[in-house]
All heavy atoms as TSV, in Angstrom:
chain	resi	resn	atom	element	x	y	z
A	1	MET	N	N	38.168	-93.689	0.478
A	1	MET	CA	C	37.039	-94.425	-0.033
A	1	MET	C	C	35.746	-94.043	0.677
A	1	MET	O	O	34.686	-94.203	0.102
A	1	MET	CB	C	37.292	-95.932	0.097
A	1	MET	CG	C	38.231	-96.496	-0.944
A	1	MET	SD	S	37.853	-96.105	-2.669
A	1	MET	CE	C	36.232	-96.747	-2.874
A	2	ARG	N	N	35.847	-93.537	1.897
A	2	ARG	CA	C	34.619	-93.110	2.580
A	2	ARG	C	C	33.916	-92.025	1.775
A	2	ARG	O	O	32.691	-92.021	1.674
A	2	ARG	CB	C	34.929	-92.625	3.996
A	2	ARG	CG	C	35.212	-93.746	4.970
A	2	ARG	CD	C	35.311	-93.238	6.388
A	2	ARG	NE	N	36.380	-92.262	6.546
A	2	ARG	CZ	C	37.587	-92.536	7.030
A	2	ARG	NH1	N	37.884	-93.753	7.397
A	2	ARG	NH2	N	38.493	-91.598	7.135
A	3	ALA	N	N	34.684	-91.108	1.207
A	3	ALA	CA	C	34.087	-90.037	0.407
A	3	ALA	C	C	33.414	-90.602	-0.842
A	3	ALA	O	O	32.318	-90.172	-1.210
A	3	ALA	CB	C	35.148	-89.016	0.027
A	4	VAL	N	N	34.050	-91.572	-1.486
A	4	VAL	CA	C	33.481	-92.193	-2.678
A	4	VAL	C	C	32.173	-92.895	-2.318
A	4	VAL	O	O	31.166	-92.774	-3.018
A	4	VAL	CB	C	34.486	-93.184	-3.316
A	4	VAL	CG1	C	33.826	-94.010	-4.411
A	4	VAL	CG2	C	35.689	-92.430	-3.870
A	5	GLN	N	N	32.189	-93.641	-1.216
A	5	GLN	CA	C	31.000	-94.381	-0.800
A	5	GLN	C	C	29.857	-93.449	-0.387
A	5	GLN	O	O	28.691	-93.810	-0.490
A	5	GLN	CB	C	31.344	-95.335	0.355
A	5	GLN	CG	C	32.312	-96.432	-0.016
A	5	GLN	CD	C	31.769	-97.421	-1.026
A	5	GLN	OE1	O	30.583	-97.504	-1.279
A	5	GLN	NE2	N	32.665	-98.187	-1.628
A	6	SER	N	N	30.197	-92.255	0.084
A	6	SER	CA	C	29.161	-91.367	0.607
A	6	SER	C	C	28.484	-90.499	-0.456
A	6	SER	O	O	27.524	-89.796	-0.154
A	6	SER	CB	C	29.745	-90.463	1.695
A	6	SER	OG	O	30.634	-89.519	1.125
A	7	VAL	N	N	28.954	-90.543	-1.689
A	7	VAL	CA	C	28.359	-89.716	-2.753
A	7	VAL	C	C	26.922	-90.162	-3.009
A	7	VAL	O	O	26.644	-91.339	-3.219
A	7	VAL	CB	C	29.188	-89.817	-4.052
A	7	VAL	CG1	C	28.480	-89.120	-5.200
A	7	VAL	CG2	C	30.573	-89.246	-3.843
A	8	ASP	N	N	26.017	-89.205	-2.988
A	8	ASP	CA	C	24.619	-89.458	-3.353
A	8	ASP	C	C	24.556	-89.445	-4.884
A	8	ASP	O	O	24.782	-88.410	-5.517
A	8	ASP	CB	C	23.738	-88.359	-2.757
A	8	ASP	CG	C	22.278	-88.512	-3.112
A	8	ASP	OD1	O	21.959	-88.530	-4.326
A	8	ASP	OD2	O	21.464	-88.596	-2.190
A	9	MET	N	N	24.272	-90.603	-5.461
A	9	MET	CA	C	24.344	-90.736	-6.916
A	9	MET	C	C	23.343	-89.838	-7.639
A	9	MET	O	O	23.654	-89.312	-8.713
A	9	MET	CB	C	24.157	-92.193	-7.327
A	9	MET	CG	C	25.264	-93.101	-6.819
A	9	MET	SD	S	26.907	-92.574	-7.345
A	9	MET	CE	C	26.994	-93.376	-8.926
A	10	ASP	N	N	22.164	-89.636	-7.079
A	10	ASP	CA	C	21.187	-88.749	-7.723
A	10	ASP	C	C	21.687	-87.306	-7.731
A	10	ASP	O	O	21.572	-86.612	-8.747
A	10	ASP	CB	C	19.833	-88.831	-7.013
A	10	ASP	CG	C	19.150	-90.177	-7.205
A	10	ASP	OD1	O	19.376	-90.820	-8.258
A	10	ASP	OD2	O	18.394	-90.586	-6.316
A	11	ARG	N	N	22.266	-86.871	-6.628
A	11	ARG	CA	C	22.805	-85.505	-6.566
A	11	ARG	C	C	24.015	-85.357	-7.470
A	11	ARG	O	O	24.215	-84.318	-8.094
A	11	ARG	CB	C	23.155	-85.135	-5.125
A	11	ARG	CG	C	21.911	-84.964	-4.260
A	11	ARG	CD	C	22.245	-84.580	-2.856
A	11	ARG	NE	N	22.779	-83.217	-2.869
A	11	ARG	CZ	C	23.387	-82.645	-1.844
A	11	ARG	NH1	N	23.523	-83.307	-0.720
A	11	ARG	NH2	N	23.833	-81.423	-1.918
A	12	PHE	N	N	24.852	-86.406	-7.519
A	12	PHE	CA	C	26.027	-86.403	-8.392
A	12	PHE	C	C	25.594	-86.248	-9.849
A	12	PHE	O	O	26.087	-85.379	-10.574
A	12	PHE	CB	C	26.803	-87.710	-8.185
A	12	PHE	CG	C	28.043	-87.856	-9.026
A	12	PHE	CD1	C	29.093	-86.962	-8.921
A	12	PHE	CD2	C	28.172	-88.921	-9.906
A	12	PHE	CE1	C	30.247	-87.113	-9.684
A	12	PHE	CE2	C	29.317	-89.084	-10.668
A	12	PHE	CZ	C	30.355	-88.177	-10.559
A	13	ARG	N	N	24.649	-87.060	-10.258
A	13	ARG	CA	C	24.137	-87.005	-11.637
A	13	ARG	C	C	23.540	-85.628	-11.929
A	13	ARG	O	O	23.798	-85.029	-12.978
A	13	ARG	CB	C	23.100	-88.100	-11.842
A	13	ARG	CG	C	22.587	-88.222	-13.250
A	13	ARG	CD	C	21.597	-89.365	-13.385
A	13	ARG	NE	N	22.249	-90.662	-13.388
A	13	ARG	CZ	C	22.846	-91.203	-14.436
A	13	ARG	NH1	N	22.894	-90.555	-15.579
A	13	ARG	NH2	N	23.399	-92.392	-14.358
A	14	ALA	N	N	22.754	-85.093	-10.998
A	14	ALA	CA	C	22.131	-83.782	-11.188
A	14	ALA	C	C	23.183	-82.671	-11.284
A	14	ALA	O	O	23.067	-81.773	-12.126
A	14	ALA	CB	C	21.162	-83.496	-10.054
A	15	ALA	N	N	24.210	-82.749	-10.443
A	15	ALA	CA	C	25.257	-81.724	-10.458
A	15	ALA	C	C	26.000	-81.727	-11.793
A	15	ALA	O	O	26.313	-80.660	-12.346
A	15	ALA	CB	C	26.230	-81.938	-9.299
A	16	LEU	N	N	26.269	-82.909	-12.318
A	16	LEU	CA	C	26.944	-82.994	-13.615
A	16	LEU	C	C	26.054	-82.435	-14.721
A	16	LEU	O	O	26.540	-81.761	-15.636
A	16	LEU	CB	C	27.336	-84.439	-13.911
A	16	LEU	CG	C	28.372	-85.052	-12.967
A	16	LEU	CD1	C	28.604	-86.519	-13.319
A	16	LEU	CD2	C	29.667	-84.273	-12.961
A	17	GLY	N	N	24.771	-82.680	-14.635
A	17	GLY	CA	C	23.839	-82.113	-15.613
A	17	GLY	C	C	23.746	-80.605	-15.497
A	17	GLY	O	O	23.659	-79.902	-16.502
A	18	ASP	N	N	23.798	-80.108	-14.265
A	18	ASP	CA	C	23.706	-78.661	-14.039
A	18	ASP	C	C	24.862	-77.896	-14.671
A	18	ASP	O	O	24.695	-76.734	-15.035
A	18	ASP	CB	C	23.659	-78.347	-12.542
A	18	ASP	CG	C	22.333	-78.728	-11.895
A	18	ASP	OD1	O	21.361	-79.017	-12.635
A	18	ASP	OD2	O	22.280	-78.753	-10.649
A	19	VAL	N	N	26.033	-78.533	-14.773
A	19	VAL	CA	C	27.167	-77.845	-15.392
A	19	VAL	C	C	27.218	-78.065	-16.901
A	19	VAL	O	O	28.144	-77.624	-17.565
A	19	VAL	CB	C	28.523	-78.223	-14.739
A	19	VAL	CG1	C	28.555	-77.794	-13.298
A	19	VAL	CG2	C	28.829	-79.688	-14.897
A	20	GLY	N	N	26.210	-78.755	-17.428
A	20	GLY	CA	C	26.066	-78.860	-18.878
A	20	GLY	C	C	26.726	-80.055	-19.536
A	20	GLY	O	O	26.893	-80.051	-20.756
A	21	LEU	N	N	27.099	-81.063	-18.760
A	21	LEU	CA	C	27.695	-82.233	-19.390
A	21	LEU	C	C	26.662	-82.989	-20.220
A	21	LEU	O	O	25.487	-83.038	-19.867
A	21	LEU	CB	C	28.274	-83.183	-18.336
A	21	LEU	CG	C	29.566	-82.747	-17.652
A	21	LEU	CD1	C	30.030	-83.817	-16.680
A	21	LEU	CD2	C	30.656	-82.467	-18.667
A	22	HIS	N	N	27.124	-83.561	-21.296
A	22	HIS	CA	C	26.278	-84.374	-22.176
A	22	HIS	C	C	25.828	-85.612	-21.398
A	22	HIS	O	O	26.592	-86.150	-20.583
A	22	HIS	CB	C	27.079	-84.770	-23.415
A	22	HIS	CG	C	26.260	-85.440	-24.450
A	22	HIS	ND1	N	25.965	-86.778	-24.408
A	22	HIS	CD2	C	25.665	-84.948	-25.573
A	22	HIS	CE1	C	25.229	-87.100	-25.450
A	22	HIS	NE2	N	25.034	-85.998	-26.184
A	23	PRO	N	N	24.611	-86.076	-21.623
A	23	PRO	CA	C	24.130	-87.276	-20.911
A	23	PRO	C	C	25.069	-88.479	-21.010
A	23	PRO	O	O	25.204	-89.236	-20.050
A	23	PRO	CB	C	22.782	-87.564	-21.567
A	23	PRO	CG	C	22.296	-86.214	-22.010
A	23	PRO	CD	C	23.543	-85.488	-22.451
A	24	ASN	N	N	25.743	-88.655	-22.148
A	24	ASN	CA	C	26.693	-89.767	-22.277
A	24	ASN	C	C	27.879	-89.589	-21.333
A	24	ASN	O	O	28.383	-90.560	-20.770
A	24	ASN	CB	C	27.198	-89.904	-23.706
A	24	ASN	CG	C	26.142	-90.427	-24.642
A	24	ASN	OD1	O	25.135	-91.003	-24.225
A	24	ASN	ND2	N	26.350	-90.220	-25.934
A	25	ALA	N	N	28.344	-88.353	-21.167
A	25	ALA	CA	C	29.453	-88.080	-20.255
A	25	ALA	C	C	29.013	-88.318	-18.812
A	25	ALA	O	O	29.779	-88.850	-18.003
A	25	ALA	CB	C	29.953	-86.645	-20.430
A	26	ILE	N	N	27.794	-87.941	-18.501
A	26	ILE	CA	C	27.258	-88.176	-17.160
A	26	ILE	C	C	27.180	-89.669	-16.884
A	26	ILE	O	O	27.618	-90.140	-15.820
A	26	ILE	CB	C	25.883	-87.508	-16.993
A	26	ILE	CG1	C	26.022	-85.983	-17.076
A	26	ILE	CG2	C	25.229	-87.930	-15.681
A	26	ILE	CD1	C	24.706	-85.239	-17.157
A	27	ASP	N	N	26.653	-90.422	-17.834
A	27	ASP	CA	C	26.569	-91.877	-17.671
A	27	ASP	C	C	27.946	-92.484	-17.447
A	27	ASP	O	O	28.119	-93.383	-16.615
A	27	ASP	CB	C	25.914	-92.530	-18.884
A	27	ASP	CG	C	24.426	-92.217	-19.001
A	27	ASP	OD1	O	23.820	-91.758	-17.999
A	27	ASP	OD2	O	23.871	-92.421	-20.095
A	28	GLY	N	N	28.952	-91.998	-18.168
A	28	GLY	CA	C	30.314	-92.500	-18.011
A	28	GLY	C	C	30.880	-92.194	-16.638
A	28	GLY	O	O	31.513	-93.047	-16.009
A	29	ALA	N	N	30.655	-90.982	-16.156
A	29	ALA	CA	C	31.150	-90.601	-14.832
A	29	ALA	C	C	30.474	-91.422	-13.744
A	29	ALA	O	O	31.124	-91.873	-12.795
A	29	ALA	CB	C	30.925	-89.105	-14.604
A	30	VAL	N	N	29.177	-91.624	-13.879
A	30	VAL	CA	C	28.436	-92.431	-12.898
A	30	VAL	C	C	28.938	-93.871	-12.920
A	30	VAL	O	O	29.168	-94.476	-11.866
A	30	VAL	CB	C	26.914	-92.352	-13.162
A	30	VAL	CG1	C	26.160	-93.391	-12.357
A	30	VAL	CG2	C	26.400	-90.947	-12.850
A	31	ALA	N	N	29.179	-94.408	-14.105
A	31	ALA	CA	C	29.686	-95.782	-14.225
A	31	ALA	C	C	31.060	-95.908	-13.583
A	31	ALA	O	O	31.340	-96.898	-12.889
A	31	ALA	CB	C	29.740	-96.202	-15.689
A	32	ARG	N	N	31.925	-94.907	-13.782
A	32	ARG	CA	C	33.258	-94.957	-13.177
A	32	ARG	C	C	33.166	-94.902	-11.660
A	32	ARG	O	O	33.869	-95.634	-10.951
A	32	ARG	CB	C	34.139	-93.826	-13.705
A	32	ARG	CG	C	34.621	-94.103	-15.123
A	32	ARG	CD	C	35.639	-93.084	-15.609
A	32	ARG	NE	N	35.084	-91.750	-15.769
A	32	ARG	CZ	C	34.404	-91.338	-16.834
A	32	ARG	NH1	N	34.186	-92.173	-17.830
A	32	ARG	NH2	N	33.948	-90.120	-16.904
A	33	LEU	N	N	32.293	-94.048	-11.139
A	33	LEU	CA	C	32.130	-93.962	-9.688
A	33	LEU	C	C	31.575	-95.271	-9.131
A	33	LEU	O	O	32.038	-95.758	-8.094
A	33	LEU	CB	C	31.219	-92.789	-9.325
A	33	LEU	CG	C	31.032	-92.519	-7.838
A	33	LEU	CD1	C	32.363	-92.304	-7.136
A	33	LEU	CD2	C	30.129	-91.320	-7.628
A	34	GLU	N	N	30.600	-95.843	-9.818
A	34	GLU	CA	C	30.052	-97.130	-9.371
A	34	GLU	C	C	31.125	-98.214	-9.391
A	34	GLU	O	O	31.177	-99.068	-8.500
A	34	GLU	CB	C	28.859	-97.532	-10.230
A	34	GLU	CG	C	27.638	-96.683	-9.964
A	34	GLU	CD	C	26.486	-96.936	-10.917
A	34	GLU	OE1	O	26.704	-97.521	-12.003
A	34	GLU	OE2	O	25.359	-96.543	-10.570
A	35	ASN	N	N	32.012	-98.182	-10.393
A	35	ASN	CA	C	33.089	-99.158	-10.473
A	35	ASN	C	C	34.069	-98.990	-9.304
A	35	ASN	O	O	34.521	-99.979	-8.722
A	35	ASN	CB	C	33.818	-99.038	-11.808
A	35	ASN	CG	C	34.796	-100.152	-12.032
A	35	ASN	OD1	O	34.527	-101.302	-11.711
A	35	ASN	ND2	N	35.947	-99.821	-12.572
A	36	LEU	N	N	34.399	-97.747	-8.969
A	36	LEU	CA	C	35.267	-97.506	-7.809
A	36	LEU	C	C	34.633	-98.048	-6.544
A	36	LEU	O	O	35.309	-98.655	-5.706
A	36	LEU	CB	C	35.539	-96.008	-7.643
A	36	LEU	CG	C	36.395	-95.347	-8.711
A	36	LEU	CD1	C	36.448	-93.849	-8.468
A	36	LEU	CD2	C	37.781	-95.943	-8.737
A	37	ARG	N	N	33.338	-97.855	-6.400
A	37	ARG	CA	C	32.633	-98.376	-5.230
A	37	ARG	C	C	32.703	-99.900	-5.186
A	37	ARG	O	O	32.916	-100.489	-4.135
A	37	ARG	CB	C	31.176	-97.940	-5.249
A	37	ARG	CG	C	30.972	-96.499	-4.903
A	37	ARG	CD	C	29.512	-96.157	-4.971
A	37	ARG	NE	N	29.271	-94.865	-4.363
A	37	ARG	CZ	C	28.077	-94.364	-4.166
A	37	ARG	NH1	N	27.000	-95.033	-4.526
A	37	ARG	NH2	N	27.934	-93.182	-3.604
A	38	LYS	N	N	32.506	-100.530	-6.343
A	38	LYS	CA	C	32.509	-101.988	-6.404
A	38	LYS	C	C	33.905	-102.546	-6.074
A	38	LYS	O	O	34.034	-103.514	-5.347
A	38	LYS	CB	C	32.075	-102.462	-7.788
A	38	LYS	CG	C	31.915	-103.965	-7.885
A	38	LYS	CD	C	31.644	-104.469	-9.303
A	38	LYS	CE	C	30.614	-103.682	-10.034
A	38	LYS	NZ	N	30.343	-104.213	-11.384
A	39	GLN	N	N	34.951	-101.907	-6.624
A	39	GLN	CA	C	36.314	-102.371	-6.400
A	39	GLN	C	C	36.798	-102.038	-4.980
A	39	GLN	O	O	37.740	-102.647	-4.503
A	39	GLN	CB	C	37.270	-101.733	-7.399
A	39	GLN	CG	C	37.089	-102.212	-8.798
A	39	GLN	CD	C	38.100	-101.580	-9.730
A	39	GLN	OE1	O	39.123	-101.043	-9.324
A	39	GLN	NE2	N	37.813	-101.642	-11.019
A	40	GLN	N	N	36.197	-101.034	-4.376
A	40	GLN	CA	C	36.567	-100.544	-3.049
A	40	GLN	C	C	38.030	-100.102	-2.977
A	40	GLN	O	O	38.699	-100.263	-1.966
A	40	GLN	CB	C	36.251	-101.574	-1.976
A	40	GLN	CG	C	34.774	-101.841	-1.867
A	40	GLN	CD	C	34.429	-102.740	-0.709
A	40	GLN	OE1	O	35.274	-103.144	0.079
A	40	GLN	NE2	N	33.151	-103.041	-0.584
A	41	ARG	N	N	38.491	-99.557	-4.085
A	41	ARG	CA	C	39.838	-98.976	-4.131
A	41	ARG	C	C	39.914	-98.066	-5.347
A	41	ARG	O	O	39.125	-98.176	-6.277
A	41	ARG	CB	C	40.912	-100.047	-4.203
A	41	ARG	CG	C	40.943	-100.814	-5.487
A	41	ARG	CD	C	42.005	-101.916	-5.475
A	41	ARG	NE	N	42.070	-102.554	-6.774
A	41	ARG	CZ	C	42.817	-102.137	-7.785
A	41	ARG	NH1	N	43.585	-101.075	-7.651
A	41	ARG	NH2	N	42.812	-102.757	-8.938
A	42	ILE	N	N	40.890	-97.173	-5.311
A	42	ILE	CA	C	41.139	-96.282	-6.445
A	42	ILE	C	C	42.398	-96.792	-7.124
A	42	ILE	O	O	43.473	-96.765	-6.521
A	42	ILE	CB	C	41.284	-94.826	-5.989
A	42	ILE	CG1	C	39.993	-94.359	-5.318
A	42	ILE	CG2	C	41.655	-93.935	-7.168
A	42	ILE	CD1	C	40.066	-92.986	-4.697
A	43	PRO	N	N	42.286	-97.301	-8.357
A	43	PRO	CA	C	43.456	-97.842	-9.045
A	43	PRO	C	C	44.527	-96.775	-9.243
A	43	PRO	O	O	44.227	-95.594	-9.396
A	43	PRO	CB	C	42.913	-98.305	-10.396
A	43	PRO	CG	C	41.446	-98.157	-10.339
A	43	PRO	CD	C	41.084	-97.337	-9.161
A	44	GLY	N	N	45.772	-97.194	-9.247
A	44	GLY	CA	C	46.907	-96.275	-9.380
A	44	GLY	C	C	46.882	-95.455	-10.643
A	44	GLY	O	O	47.319	-94.312	-10.643
A	45	ASP	N	N	46.370	-96.002	-11.750
A	45	ASP	CA	C	46.382	-95.253	-13.009
A	45	ASP	C	C	45.448	-94.055	-12.982
A	45	ASP	O	O	45.574	-93.155	-13.792
A	45	ASP	CB	C	46.048	-96.158	-14.188
A	45	ASP	CG	C	44.654	-96.759	-14.125
A	45	ASP	OD1	O	44.114	-96.939	-13.011
A	45	ASP	OD2	O	44.096	-97.074	-15.185
A	46	VAL	N	N	44.546	-93.995	-12.027
A	46	VAL	CA	C	43.643	-92.849	-11.887
A	46	VAL	C	C	44.429	-91.608	-11.454
A	46	VAL	O	O	44.074	-90.489	-11.752
A	46	VAL	CB	C	42.500	-93.163	-10.898
A	46	VAL	CG1	C	41.663	-91.937	-10.612
A	46	VAL	CG2	C	41.644	-94.283	-11.448
A	47	TRP	N	N	45.512	-91.824	-10.717
A	47	TRP	CA	C	46.281	-90.711	-10.149
A	47	TRP	C	C	47.232	-90.071	-11.147
A	47	TRP	O	O	47.807	-89.034	-10.870
A	47	TRP	CB	C	47.068	-91.203	-8.942
A	47	TRP	CG	C	46.175	-91.662	-7.850
A	47	TRP	CD1	C	45.945	-92.960	-7.482
A	47	TRP	CD2	C	45.366	-90.861	-6.993
A	47	TRP	NE1	N	45.039	-92.997	-6.454
A	47	TRP	CE2	C	44.679	-91.741	-6.125
A	47	TRP	CE3	C	45.152	-89.504	-6.873
A	47	TRP	CZ2	C	43.801	-91.272	-5.158
A	47	TRP	CZ3	C	44.279	-89.047	-5.916
A	47	TRP	CH2	C	43.614	-89.929	-5.079
A	48	VAL	N	N	47.405	-90.640	-12.330
A	48	VAL	CA	C	48.310	-90.082	-13.324
A	48	VAL	C	C	47.698	-88.816	-13.897
A	48	VAL	O	O	46.586	-88.815	-14.397
A	48	VAL	CB	C	48.590	-91.112	-14.449
A	48	VAL	CG1	C	49.460	-90.497	-15.529
A	48	VAL	CG2	C	49.218	-92.365	-13.868
A	49	LEU	N	N	48.454	-87.731	-13.818
A	49	LEU	CA	C	47.988	-86.452	-14.331
A	49	LEU	C	C	48.478	-86.263	-15.761
A	49	LEU	O	O	49.600	-86.648	-16.084
A	49	LEU	CB	C	48.494	-85.305	-13.449
A	49	LEU	CG	C	48.026	-85.341	-12.000
A	49	LEU	CD1	C	48.685	-84.204	-11.216
A	49	LEU	CD2	C	46.511	-85.230	-11.901
A	50	PRO	N	N	47.660	-85.630	-16.597
A	50	PRO	CA	C	48.115	-85.370	-17.967
A	50	PRO	C	C	49.274	-84.371	-17.970
A	50	PRO	O	O	49.394	-83.551	-17.053
A	50	PRO	CB	C	46.879	-84.790	-18.648
A	50	PRO	CG	C	45.982	-84.347	-17.555
A	50	PRO	CD	C	46.342	-85.124	-16.335
A	51	PRO	N	N	50.127	-84.450	-19.002
A	51	PRO	CA	C	51.283	-83.526	-19.080
A	51	PRO	C	C	50.871	-82.081	-19.250
A	51	PRO	O	O	49.827	-81.743	-19.619
A	51	PRO	CB	C	52.063	-84.020	-20.286
A	51	PRO	CG	C	51.195	-84.973	-21.011
A	51	PRO	CD	C	50.056	-85.348	-20.112
């Protein structure tokens, strides 16, 4: 969680834009990161990898 808490949100948003993500996708990623920060834990379902 220290790594999650230490992310600079402006740099995170800029980096996602630099790789060409759509603004809606960027907003979603930022919202998910903010939610992880608020919960102060990473839910178990996040760790499930696709087949």
